[in-house]
LOLO-488170 format. One line per 5 residues: number of its first residue (from 1); their letters; for each residue y, x, z of N, C-alpha, C. Coordinates in steps of 0.05 Angstrom, whole numbers, plus 5000, padded with zeros to 4 digits. Example, Ala and Ser with C-alpha at 12.3 -4.5 7.8 and 13.67 -1.06 7.14 Angstrom:
% residues 2
1> as> 4886,5264,5156,4910,5246,5156,4934,5264,5156; 4955,5257,5142,4979,5273,5143,5001,5258,5157
//
This chain:
% residues 412
1> msddv> 4276,4577,3007,4262,4565,3029,4233,4562,3022; 4215,4570,3040,4186,4569,3035,4176,4540,3038; 4154,4534,3023,4141,4508,3026,4119,4509,3047; 4116,4532,3061,4095,4536,3081,4103,4521,3106; 4090,4498,3111,4096,4482,3135,4082,4495,3159
6> lvkvd> 4097,4504,3179,4086,4517,3202,4084,4498,3226; 4101,4478,3227,4101,4459,3250,4101,4431,3238; 4082,4415,3247,4081,4387,3238,4077,4370,3263; 4096,4353,3268,4095,4335,3291,4095,4306,3281; 4075,4291,3289,4071,4263,3279,4069,4243,3302
11> nvskr> 4090,4227,3306,4090,4206,3326,4082,4215,3354; 4093,4237,3362,4086,4248,3388,4102,4235,3411; 4088,4227,3432,4101,4214,3455,4089,4226,3481; 4105,4225,3502,4095,4234,3528,4108,4216,3550; 4091,4206,3568,4100,4189,3589,4096,4203,3616
16> fcrsl> 4114,4196,3635,4112,4206,3662,4114,4182,3681; 4108,4187,3706,4110,4166,3727,4130,4174,3748; 4147,4155,3755,4168,4161,3775,4157,4163,3803; 4134,4151,3809,4122,4152,3836,4101,4174,3837; 4103,4192,3857,4085,4214,3860,4056,4204,3865
21> krslw> 4053,4185,3883,4026,4176,3890,4013,4163,3866; 4028,4145,3852,4017,4133,3828,4011,4153,3806; 4028,4173,3804,4024,4194,3784,3998,4208,3788; 3991,4214,3814,3966,4228,3820,3942,4209,3813; 3945,4184,3820,3924,4165,3814,3920,4161,3785
26> yglqd> 3942,4158,3770,3940,4155,3741,3927,4180,3728; 3934,4203,3739,3922,4228,3729,3892,4228,3732; 3882,4219,3755,3853,4218,3759,3840,4198,3740; 3854,4175,3736,3843,4155,3717,3842,4167,3689; 3863,4180,3680,3864,4191,3653,3843,4213,3650
31> lgsei> 3839,4229,3671,3819,4250,3670,3791,4239,3667; 3786,4217,3682,3760,4205,3680,3755,4192,3653; 3776,4180,3642,3774,4168,3615,3769,4189,3594; 3783,4212,3597,3779,4234,3577,3751,4246,3578; 3741,4249,3603,3714,4260,3606,3694,4240,3594
36> ggrrh> 3699,4214,3597,3681,4194,3586,3685,4188,3557; 3703,4203,3544,3708,4199,3516,3727,4177,3509; 3742,4167,3529,3761,4145,3525,3788,4154,3534; 3809,4143,3522,3836,4148,3530,3850,4122,3537; 3870,4124,3555,3885,4100,3562,3898,4088,3537
41> gggsg> 3895,4062,3533,3905,4049,3509,3882,4040,3491; 3858,4048,3498,3835,4039,3483,3826,4058,3461; 3800,4060,3457,3789,4077,3436,3786,4106,3445; 3775,4122,3428,3772,4151,3433,3794,4166,3419; 3800,4190,3429,3822,4206,3417,3849,4195,3426
46> lpqss> 3870,4207,3415,3898,4199,3422,3906,4175,3406; 3921,4156,3419,3932,4133,3404,3952,4144,3383; 3956,4128,3362,3973,4136,3340,4002,4137,3347; 4011,4118,3363,4040,4117,3370,4043,4103,3397; 4068,4102,3407,4073,4090,3433,4067,4060,3433
51> advql> 4067,4048,3410,4061,4019,3408,4032,4013,3416; 4015,4034,3414,3986,4030,3421,3981,4034,3451; 4002,4041,3466,3998,4046,3495,4015,4027,3512; 4003,4016,3532,4017,3998,3550,4025,4014,3575; 4050,4016,3581,4059,4031,3604,4050,4017,3630
56> rpdef> 4041,4033,3649,4033,4023,3675,4057,4023,3694; 4055,4009,3717,4078,4008,3735,4090,4036,3742; 4116,4038,3741,4132,4062,3747,4130,4083,3725; 4117,4078,3702,4116,4097,3680,4140,4093,3662; 4147,4114,3648,4168,4113,3628,4163,4134,3606
61> wavkd> 4175,4130,3583,4171,4149,3561,4192,4171,3564; 4183,4196,3568,4201,4219,3568,4207,4228,3540; 4187,4225,3522,4189,4231,3494,4175,4208,3480; 4187,4197,3459,4175,4173,3446,4177,4175,3416; 4154,4176,3403,4151,4174,3373,4169,4194,3359
66> vsfel> 4165,4220,3364,4180,4241,3351,4163,4252,3328; 4175,4254,3304,4161,4264,3281,4180,4283,3265; 4170,4306,3257,4185,4324,3239,4167,4345,3229; 4175,4359,3208,4161,4382,3197,4181,4406,3195; 4171,4429,3200,4188,4453,3199,4174,4475,3183
71> rrgec> 4188,4485,3163,4176,4505,3145,4186,4533,3152; 4172,4552,3141,4180,4580,3145,4208,4584,3134; 4225,4597,3149,4253,4601,3141,4272,4580,3151; 4262,4559,3164,4280,4538,3175,4284,4542,3205; 4307,4534,3214,4313,4535,3242,4323,4507,3251
76> lglig> 4309,4495,3270,4315,4468,3279,4328,4470,3306; 4352,4458,3309,4366,4456,3334,4359,4429,3347; 4346,4430,3371,4341,4406,3386,4364,4402,3405; 4379,4380,3402,4403,4376,3419,4402,4348,3431; 4415,4346,3453,4416,4321,3467,4426,4326,3495
81> rngag> 4434,4305,3509,4445,4308,3536,4422,4315,3555; 4429,4324,3579,4409,4331,3599,4391,4307,3605; 4365,4312,3606,4346,4291,3611,4337,4275,3586; 4345,4285,3563,4339,4270,3538,4309,4274,3530; 4296,4295,3540,4268,4299,3533,4263,4324,3517
86> kttll> 4283,4341,3514,4281,4365,3497,4260,4385,3507; 4261,4391,3533,4243,4411,3545,4214,4400,3545; 4211,4374,3550,4185,4362,3549,4172,4365,3522; 4188,4360,3501,4178,4364,3474,4170,4393,3469; 4187,4412,3478,4180,4440,3474,4154,4447,3488
91> rmlng> 4150,4437,3512,4125,4443,3527,4101,4432,3512; 4104,4409,3499,4081,4399,3484,4076,4417,3459; 4098,4426,3446,4095,4443,3423,4081,4469,3430; 4087,4479,3454,4075,4504,3462,4048,4501,3475; 4038,4476,3478,4012,4471,3489,4011,4472,3519
96> likpd> 4034,4471,3533,4033,4472,3562,4025,4445,3573; 4032,4423,3560,4024,4396,3568,4014,4381,3543; 3997,4361,3547,3986,4346,3525,4003,4322,3519; 4006,4315,3494,4019,4290,3486,4001,4266,3493; 4013,4243,3497,3998,4219,3502,3992,4204,3476
101> tgrie> 4008,4208,3456,4003,4196,3430,4011,4217,3408; 4000,4212,3384,4008,4229,3362,3993,4255,3359; 4003,4272,3342,3989,4296,3334,4009,4319,3329; 4002,4343,3339,4018,4367,3335,4001,4388,3321; 4011,4399,3298,3997,4421,3284,4016,4445,3283
106> mkgrv> 4006,4468,3293,4021,4493,3292,4005,4514,3277; 4017,4529,3259,4003,4550,3244,4014,4577,3252; 3996,4596,3255,4004,4624,3260,4010,4629,3289; 4021,4652,3295,4028,4660,3322,4052,4644,3332; 4051,4636,3357,4073,4621,3369,4084,4637,3392
111> galia> 4110,4644,3391,4124,4657,3412,4143,4637,3425; 4143,4636,3452,4159,4615,3465,4173,4627,3490; 4197,4619,3494,4213,4626,3518,4225,4600,3527; 4210,4585,3544,4219,4558,3551,4231,4557,3579; 4216,4565,3599,4227,4566,3626,4229,4595,3635
116> lgagf> 4248,4601,3652,4253,4628,3661,4228,4639,3675; 4215,4660,3665,4192,4671,3677,4166,4658,3669; 4167,4637,3653,4143,4622,3645,4124,4641,3629; 4099,4642,3637,4080,4659,3623,4079,4687,3634; 4097,4693,3653,4097,4720,3665,4085,4718,3693
121> npvls> 4072,4740,3701,4061,4742,3728,4080,4759,3744; 4091,4748,3766,4112,4762,3781,4101,4787,3794; 4075,4789,3799,4064,4813,3812,4060,4836,3792; 4055,4829,3767,4051,4851,3747,4077,4863,3739; 4076,4887,3729,4100,4901,3720,4109,4889,3693
126> greni> 4133,4896,3684,4142,4887,3658,4124,4896,3636; 4115,4921,3637,4097,4932,3616,4071,4916,3615; 4060,4911,3639,4034,4896,3640,4038,4867,3630; 4060,4855,3635,4065,4828,3626,4067,4827,3595; 4079,4849,3583,4080,4850,3554,4052,4851,3542
131> yvnag> 4034,4866,3554,4007,4868,3544,3993,4841,3546; 3997,4827,3569,3984,4801,3573,3994,4781,3553; 4021,4779,3550,4032,4759,3531,4025,4765,3502; 4025,4791,3495,4018,4798,3468,3989,4792,3462; 3972,4796,3483,3943,4790,3479,3939,4760,3475
136> vmglg> 3955,4743,3489,3952,4715,3486,3960,4707,3457; 3979,4721,3445,3987,4716,3418,3967,4726,3397; 3947,4741,3407,3926,4750,3388,3930,4779,3378; 3948,4794,3391,3952,4822,3382,3933,4840,3396; 3924,4860,3381,3907,4881,3393,3922,4902,3408
141> kreie> 3908,4918,3424,3921,4938,3440,3937,4958,3423; 3926,4966,3401,3940,4986,3384,3966,4975,3372; 3965,4949,3364,3989,4937,3353,4011,4933,3375; 4002,4927,3399,4021,4924,3421,4034,4951,3427; 4018,4972,3428,4030,4999,3434,4050,5007,3413
146> eklee> 4046,4999,3388,4065,5006,3367,4092,4992,3371; 4091,4968,3383,4115,4953,3387,4128,4957,3415; 4114,4970,3433,4123,4971,3461,4150,4984,3464; 4154,5007,3451,4179,5021,3454,4203,5005,3443; 4198,4991,3421,4219,4974,3410,4226,4951,3429
151> ivdfa> 4206,4939,3442,4211,4918,3461,4227,4928,3484; 4220,4951,3495,4235,4962,3518,4263,4968,3511; 4268,4980,3487,4295,4986,3478,4312,4961,3474; 4300,4940,3463,4315,4916,3458,4322,4902,3485; 4303,4902,3504,4308,4889,3530,4328,4904,3547
156> eigdf> 4332,4930,3542,4351,4946,3557,4347,4946,3587; 4321,4948,3595,4315,4948,3623,4306,4976,3633; 4304,4995,3615,4299,5023,3622,4275,5027,3640; 4279,5042,3662,4256,5049,3680,4245,5025,3694; 4258,5003,3694,4248,4979,3708,4224,4967,3694
161> idapl> 4217,4977,3670,4194,4967,3656,4168,4969,3672; 4167,4989,3690,4143,4992,3706,4146,4981,3734; 4168,4966,3739,4172,4953,3765,4160,4925,3764; 4151,4914,3787,4141,4887,3788,4162,4867,3778; 4153,4847,3764,4171,4827,3752,4187,4813,3774
166> qsyss> 4175,4809,3798,4189,4795,3819,4214,4810,3829; 4217,4835,3821,4241,4850,3829,4263,4848,3808; 4257,4834,3785,4276,4831,3764,4297,4810,3770; 4321,4813,3761,4340,4791,3762,4334,4771,3740; 4346,4747,3741,4341,4727,3721,4349,4737,3693
171> gmqvr> 4371,4752,3691,4380,4763,3666,4360,4783,3654; 4348,4800,3672,4328,4819,3663,4303,4805,3653; 4295,4783,3666,4272,4768,3657,4277,4757,3629; 4301,4746,3625,4308,4735,3598,4306,4757,3577; 4317,4781,3584,4317,4803,3565,4288,4810,3557
176> lgfaa> 4271,4813,3577,4243,4820,3571,4229,4798,3556; 4233,4773,3564,4219,4751,3551,4228,4748,3522; 4253,4750,3517,4263,4746,3489,4253,4770,3472; 4255,4794,3483,4246,4817,3467,4216,4815,3460; 4200,4807,3480,4171,4805,3475,4165,4783,3455
181> stild> 4180,4761,3458,4174,4737,3441,4182,4742,3412; 4202,4757,3407,4213,4760,3380,4203,4785,3365; 4201,4807,3379,4193,4832,3366,4164,4832,3358; 4148,4816,3371,4119,4814,3364,4115,4797,3339; 4137,4789,3325,4136,4776,3299,4120,4750,3300
186> pdvli> 4128,4730,3316,4113,4704,3315,4120,4689,3289; 4102,4672,3281,4107,4654,3258,4125,4631,3267; 4122,4622,3292,4138,4601,3303,4150,4611,3329; 4177,4609,3331,4191,4618,3355,4204,4593,3368; 4198,4589,3394,4209,4566,3409,4226,4577,3432
191> ldevl> 4251,4569,3432,4271,4578,3452,4285,4555,3465; 4283,4554,3492,4298,4534,3507,4325,4546,3514; 4339,4535,3534,4366,4543,3540,4367,4568,3557; 4346,4583,3559,4345,4606,3577,4365,4628,3569; 4373,4628,3544,4393,4649,3536,4419,4646,3550
196> avgdt> 4425,4622,3561,4450,4618,3576,4452,4636,3600; 4428,4646,3610,4428,4663,3634,4438,4691,3627; 4434,4700,3603,4441,4727,3595,4470,4732,3593; 4479,4757,3593,4507,4764,3590,4515,4760,3561; 4541,4761,3556,4552,4754,3529,4542,4774,3508
201> sfryk> 4542,4799,3513,4534,4819,3493,4505,4816,3486; 4488,4810,3505,4459,4807,3499,4454,4781,3484; 4470,4759,3490,4466,4734,3475,4473,4739,3446; 4494,4753,3440,4501,4759,3412,4479,4775,3399; 4468,4794,3414,4446,4810,3403,4421,4792,3397
206> cykrm> 4416,4772,3414,4394,4754,3409,4399,4737,3384; 4424,4727,3381,4431,4710,3358,4428,4726,3332; 4435,4752,3333,4432,4769,3310,4402,4772,3303; 4386,4776,3324,4358,4779,3320,4346,4753,3308; 4355,4730,3317,4345,4704,3306,4352,4701,3277
211> dqmrs> 4376,4711,3269,4384,4710,3241,4365,4727,3224; 4357,4750,3235,4338,4767,3220,4311,4755,3217; 4302,4739,3237,4276,4727,3237,4273,4703,3219; 4295,4690,3213,4294,4664,3200,4279,4664,3173; 4280,4687,3159,4267,4688,3133,4237,4688,3134
216> rsavi> 4225,4696,3157,4196,4698,3159,4184,4681,3181; 4201,4665,3196,4191,4649,3218,4203,4621,3217; 4191,4603,3232,4203,4577,3237,4213,4577,3266; 4238,4570,3270,4251,4573,3296,4259,4545,3306; 4252,4539,3332,4261,4515,3345,4278,4524,3369
221> fvshd> 4303,4515,3369,4323,4525,3387,4337,4503,3402; 4336,4503,3429,4350,4483,3445,4374,4496,3458; 4397,4483,3455,4422,4494,3467,4442,4471,3468; 4461,4474,3488,4484,4456,3489,4509,4469,3477; 4505,4493,3465,4527,4508,3452,4528,4500,3423
226> mpnig> 4544,4480,3417,4544,4469,3389,4554,4489,3368; 4574,4506,3374,4581,4526,3354,4558,4544,3345; 4541,4552,3364,4518,4569,3356,4496,4553,3343; 4493,4527,3350,4474,4510,3336,4482,4508,3307; 4508,4504,3302,4518,4502,3275,4516,4528,3259
231> ricnl> 4518,4550,3273,4518,4576,3260,4489,4585,3253; 4470,4580,3272,4443,4591,3269,4425,4571,3255; 4427,4545,3261,4408,4526,3251,4416,4513,3225; 4397,4507,3208,4403,4492,3184,4395,4462,3187; 4379,4456,3208,4371,4429,3214,4376,4423,3243
236> amviq> 4380,4398,3249,4384,4389,3277,4370,4363,3282; 4360,4359,3306,4349,4334,3315,4363,4326,3341; 4376,4303,3341,4390,4294,3364,4372,4274,3379; 4366,4280,3404,4348,4263,3420,4364,4249,3442; 4360,4223,3445,4373,4208,3466,4352,4190,3479
241> kgqpi> 4349,4194,3506,4330,4179,3522,4301,4181,3510; 4294,4205,3501,4268,4211,3492,4262,4205,3463; 4281,4191,3449,4277,4183,3421,4296,4197,3403; 4287,4206,3379,4305,4218,3360,4323,4197,3348; 4349,4202,3348,4368,4184,3335,4381,4196,3310
246> fygaa> 4375,4222,3305,4384,4235,3281,4366,4259,3275; 4360,4263,3249,4346,4286,3240,4357,4293,3212; 4369,4317,3210,4381,4324,3184,4397,4350,3187; 4419,4352,3172,4436,4376,3171,4448,4382,3198; 4449,4408,3205,4457,4416,3232,4486,4408,3238
251> legts> 4505,4412,3219,4533,4405,3225,4536,4376,3230; 4522,4359,3216,4523,4330,3221,4511,4323,3248; 4490,4337,3255,4477,4332,3281,4495,4340,3304; 4510,4363,3302,4528,4371,3323,4551,4351,3326; 4560,4339,3304,4581,4319,3306,4572,4294,3321
256> iydel> 4547,4286,3316,4535,4263,3331,4533,4269,3360; 4524,4294,3367,4522,4302,3395,4549,4302,3408; 4570,4311,3394,4597,4310,3405,4605,4282,3412; 4599,4263,3394,4606,4235,3399,4592,4224,3423; 4567,4233,3428,4552,4224,3452,4566,4233,3477
261> nedsg> 4580,4255,3476,4592,4267,3500,4621,4259,3503; 4632,4243,3484,4659,4235,3487,4661,4214,3509; 4677,4220,3529,4682,4200,3550,4711,4204,3559; 4718,4188,3578,4747,4188,3586,4753,4211,3604; 4733,4226,3613,4738,4248,3631,4745,4239,3659
266> vqlgg> 4754,4257,3675,4761,4252,3703,4792,4251,3705; 4802,4231,3716,4831,4228,3719,4837,4224,3748; 4855,4240,3759,4862,4238,3787,4892,4235,3790; 4900,4219,3809,4928,4216,3815,4935,4233,3839; 4959,4243,3841,4966,4260,3864,4995,4255,3872
271> kiany> 5003,4266,3895,5030,4262,3905,5037,4285,3923; 5061,4296,3919,5072,4317,3937,5097,4306,3949; 5098,4305,3975,5121,4295,3990,5130,4268,3978; 5155,4268,3968,5166,4243,3956,5168,4244,3926; 5152,4261,3913,5153,4265,3884,5127,4255,3871
276> pifdv> 5124,4229,3866,5099,4220,3854,5099,4223,3824; 5076,4229,3813,5072,4229,3784,5055,4205,3778; 5065,4186,3763,5050,4162,3758,5030,4165,3735; 5038,4179,3714,5020,4181,3691,5029,4204,3673; 5009,4215,3659,5014,4235,3638,4998,4227,3614
281> tatvn> 5012,4224,3591,4999,4218,3566,5001,4241,3547; 4978,4251,3536,4979,4273,3518,4971,4264,3490; 4987,4272,3470,4982,4264,3442,4983,4289,3425; 4962,4293,3408,4962,4315,3390,4980,4308,3366; 5003,4322,3364,5022,4317,3343,5013,4329,3316
286> saprv> 5001,4352,3318,4988,4365,3294,4967,4384,3304; 4944,4385,3289,4922,4402,3295,4919,4423,3274; 4908,4447,3281,4905,4468,3260,4885,4460,3239; 4892,4464,3214,4874,4459,3191,4861,4484,3181; 4876,4506,3182,4865,4532,3175,4874,4552,3197
291> pgdpl> 4861,4575,3200,4869,4594,3220,4899,4602,3217; 4913,4601,3239,4942,4607,3239,4959,4583,3241; 4949,4559,3235,4964,4535,3238,4969,4529,3267; 4992,4518,3274,4998,4512,3302,4984,4487,3312; 4981,4486,3338,4972,4462,3352,4996,4451,3367
296> cldll> 5005,4427,3361,5028,4415,3374,5018,4392,3392; 5024,4394,3418,5016,4374,3437,5040,4361,3450; 5043,4335,3448,5065,4321,3460,5056,4309,3487; 5072,4314,3508,5065,4304,3535,5087,4285,3544; 5079,4261,3552,5097,4242,3564,5090,4240,3593
301> ieage> 5109,4250,3610,5104,4251,3639,5122,4230,3652; 5109,4211,3665,5124,4190,3679,5125,4196,3709; 5149,4198,3719,5153,4206,3747,5169,4185,3762; 5163,4181,3787,5178,4162,3803,5205,4173,3812; 5206,4199,3816,5230,4212,3824,5232,4239,3809
306> alpgf> 5256,4251,3811,5260,4277,3798,5243,4298,3812; 5233,4317,3796,5216,4338,3806,5229,4365,3797; 5243,4379,3814,5258,4403,3806,5241,4426,3797; 5217,4429,3807,5201,4452,3799,5171,4446,3802; 5155,4454,3783,5126,4451,3784,5113,4467,3762
311> ycvvy> 5087,4468,3761,5072,4483,3741,5056,4463,3724; 5056,4467,3698,5039,4452,3680,5017,4471,3669; 4993,4463,3672,4970,4478,3663,4956,4463,3641; 4954,4475,3617,4940,4462,3594,4917,4481,3587; 4894,4469,3584,4870,4485,3578,4854,4472,3555
316> lqdss> 4840,4489,3541,4824,4481,3518,4794,4485,3524; 4778,4464,3519,4749,4465,3523,4735,4459,3497; 4711,4470,3492,4695,4462,3470,4679,4438,3478; 4662,4427,3460,4647,4403,3465,4627,4406,3488; 4618,4430,3494,4599,4434,3515,4613,4437,3542
321> gsyla> 4640,4437,3543,4654,4439,3568,4662,4468,3575; 4657,4487,3558,4664,4515,3563,4694,4519,3559; 4707,4533,3578,4736,4538,3576,4741,4560,3556; 4758,4555,3536,4764,4574,3516,4791,4588,3520; 4810,4573,3530,4837,4584,3533,4852,4568,3553
326> tlkha> 4872,4580,3566,4888,4567,3587,4917,4576,3585; 4935,4557,3587,4964,4564,3588,4976,4552,3613; 4989,4568,3629,5003,4559,3653,5033,4564,3649; 5049,4543,3652,5077,4545,3647,5093,4533,3670; 5112,4549,3681,5129,4539,3703,5152,4523,3692
331> lsgsd> 5157,4500,3702,5179,4483,3694,5199,4480,3716; 5223,4487,3710,5245,4484,3729,5272,4485,3714; 5293,4481,3727,5320,4482,3714,5322,4460,3693; 5328,4469,3668,5331,4449,3646,5305,4435,3639; 5282,4448,3647,5256,4436,3641,5247,4418,3663
336> aiqag> 5262,4415,3684,5253,4399,3707,5249,4370,3699; 5231,4357,3713,5224,4329,3708,5244,4311,3721; 5254,4292,3706,5272,4272,3717,5257,4246,3723; 5269,4229,3738,5257,4203,3743,5254,4187,3717; 5231,4175,3713,5227,4160,3688,5207,4175,3671
341> vndfr> 5208,4170,3644,5190,4183,3625,5203,4207,3613; 5189,4230,3615,5199,4256,3604,5181,4264,3581; 5193,4273,3560,5178,4280,3535,5180,4310,3531; 5157,4324,3530,5156,4352,3525,5136,4358,3502; 5141,4381,3489,5123,4389,3468,5113,4417,3472
346> livks> 5087,4421,3470,5075,4448,3473,5066,4456,3445; 5075,4479,3435,5068,4489,3409,5052,4515,3413; 5027,4515,3404,5009,4538,3407,5003,4548,3379; 5009,4573,3373,5006,4584,3347,4981,4601,3345; 4970,4603,3320,4949,4622,3313,4923,4618,3330
351> iplrn> 4912,4594,3329,4887,4589,3343,4864,4588,3323; 4846,4608,3323,4824,4608,3303,4800,4591,3313; 4802,4565,3310,4781,4547,3319,4761,4542,3297; 4735,4542,3304,4714,4535,3285,4710,4504,3284; 4694,4495,3265,4688,4467,3263,4677,4456,3290
356> glyhi> 4685,4432,3297,4675,4420,3321,4695,4403,3336; 4687,4392,3358,4704,4376,3375,4714,4392,3398; 4740,4390,3404,4752,4405,3426,4768,4385,3444; 4768,4391,3470,4782,4374,3489,4805,4390,3501; 4827,4376,3506,4851,4388,3518,4855,4375,3545
361> gvnll> 4856,4392,3566,4861,4382,3593,4889,4388,3602; 4900,4372,3619,4927,4376,3629,4926,4373,3659; 4937,4393,3674,4940,4391,3703,4970,4396,3709; 4980,4381,3728,5007,4386,3739,5004,4394,3768; 5015,4418,3774,5012,4429,3801,5040,4432,3814
366> gckke> 5040,4430,3840,5065,4434,3855,5073,4463,3857; 5095,4469,3869,5104,4496,3871,5084,4514,3886; 5068,4502,3904,5048,4517,3919,5023,4521,3903; 5021,4510,3880,4999,4512,3861,4973,4498,3870; 4968,4498,3896,4944,4485,3905,4948,4455,3908
371> dvlfa> 4973,4445,3906,4979,4417,3907,4977,4405,3879; 4958,4386,3876,4953,4374,3850,4968,4348,3848; 4987,4346,3828,5001,4321,3824,4986,4303,3805; 4973,4316,3785,4959,4300,3765,4938,4319,3752; 4914,4307,3745,4894,4323,3731,4878,4305,3713
376> nnraa> 4874,4314,3688,4857,4299,3669,4844,4320,3650; 4817,4322,3652,4804,4343,3635,4799,4334,3607; 4805,4309,3600,4802,4299,3573,4828,4284,3565; 4851,4297,3569,4876,4284,3563,4879,4278,3533; 4867,4296,3516,4868,4292,3487,4845,4307,3475
381> siris> 4838,4300,3450,4816,4313,3436,4825,4318,3407; 4814,4340,3396,4818,4346,3367,4791,4353,3355; 4789,4347,3329,4764,4354,3314,4772,4371,3291; 4760,4395,3289,4765,4413,3267,4742,4411,3247; 4748,4409,3222,4727,4407,3202,4737,4420,3176
386> gqqfs> 4717,4427,3159,4724,4438,3133,4729,4468,3132; 4723,4483,3153,4727,4511,3153,4704,4525,3168; 4697,4549,3160,4676,4564,3172,4686,4592,3181; 4676,4601,3203,4683,4628,3213,4657,4643,3218; 4658,4669,3213,4634,4685,3217,4631,4695,3245
391> spspc> 4652,4692,3261,4651,4701,3289,4629,4686,3304; 4613,4700,3321,4592,4686,3336,4602,4668,3358; 4628,4669,3363,4638,4652,3385,4665,4640,3375; 4671,4616,3384,4697,4604,3378,4719,4619,3393; 4743,4608,3391,4767,4621,3403,4763,4627,3433
396> ilslh> 4765,4652,3441,4764,4659,3469,4788,4678,3473; 4811,4667,3481,4835,4684,3483,4855,4671,3502; 4874,4686,3510,4895,4676,3527,4917,4665,3508; 4928,4642,3516,4948,4629,3498,4977,4637,3506; 4980,4653,3527,5007,4658,3537,5026,4669,3515
401> sfarw> 5016,4687,3499,5034,4699,3479,5037,4683,3454; 5022,4660,3452,5023,4644,3428,5038,4618,3431; 5047,4612,3456,5057,4585,3462,5087,4584,3464; 5098,4561,3458,5126,4555,3463,5128,4527,3475; 5143,4525,3496,5146,4499,3510,5175,4490,3505
406> epadg> 5179,4466,3496,5206,4456,3491,5207,4426,3496; 5229,4416,3507,5233,4387,3509,5235,4375,3481; 5221,4353,3477,5221,4340,3451,5246,4323,3447; 5250,4305,3466,5273,4288,3464,5289,4287,3490; 5279,4301,3511,5292,4300,3537,5284,4274,3551
411> pr> 5294,4271,3576,5287,4248,3592,5297,4222,3578; 5281,4201,3583,5290,4175,3572,5281,4152,3590
//
């Protein structure tokens, strides 16, 4: 790891105003103070921290007292729930907006892909936009021409390179933006969640490219995909309500983020004709420790009356809410639900799950399938730790061929 510090952030804060009219008025006040050599909070220059600034009516801190250093060869994952302040921080790092307190130092070329189409002119062609963006990064025409063919090949947009950007799809804009930002060899690369727009194969291609860049660049990466944060980043900062609550190892940061997202989920009650389902309790009897270990899920289904036939749907989600696998099993005959509490066990074999938090959802559907008797998207949770997988994605497979459904103790 290099000792070359490329990004230094010291007590950076940014405030916004909830009222549009007051925001415009405050903006005029701040502009006048800046022209006069004064800033809100007293004195000249930026205040040192948020403690030196008194918030005015309707103002709030979008980012508050963030500090960190990033060296060449390091990759920092910025994680937090929606509205935590991640994008605001990235915009300050890229110079799109000014901080209200603190100081930001960036060394070398900075490549950024923050908002879809940001920095691109929709009227210009893709080729012309590459020249404009590369020129902003300080590259000469000759150097741009040497990289142009490589950018076009990576973006996979072919003849559309000479079409106006406004005719591009969102995925094509991401392809061009990422290719231009990375192949021009920036010292600092800033990426927001825009990669989520791209297709699966291109996202894997981007992650591979980021792995190649890590040795010579400092990367700041925002994503809600915790498996990829853990795979790509060696550092993580967890932000909650604008303030950092953790800064350290990436795997520890993703665990803290998972805990922030743990909630009871959505639980709905349902009824078909005279067959009510009162409750369903899911318990993980055993979780996989190594690839190939089974997952055993015990279900206690409490019914007011016997239910001769229905469907049980069990699905697996990662911590970001992405569906990884689904099992649908028809229950009838000896598996039918009796009045009272029924105990069933679902055994799923050979699930290659990576480290992280996973949620298990349970739905009970009537014979018509569109009739919902019961639904809970967080019926149970499991946490996998102590193992690493080289695959760029966690388990994405159908569980039909791996599952066995059996009554545990029968009705009781």
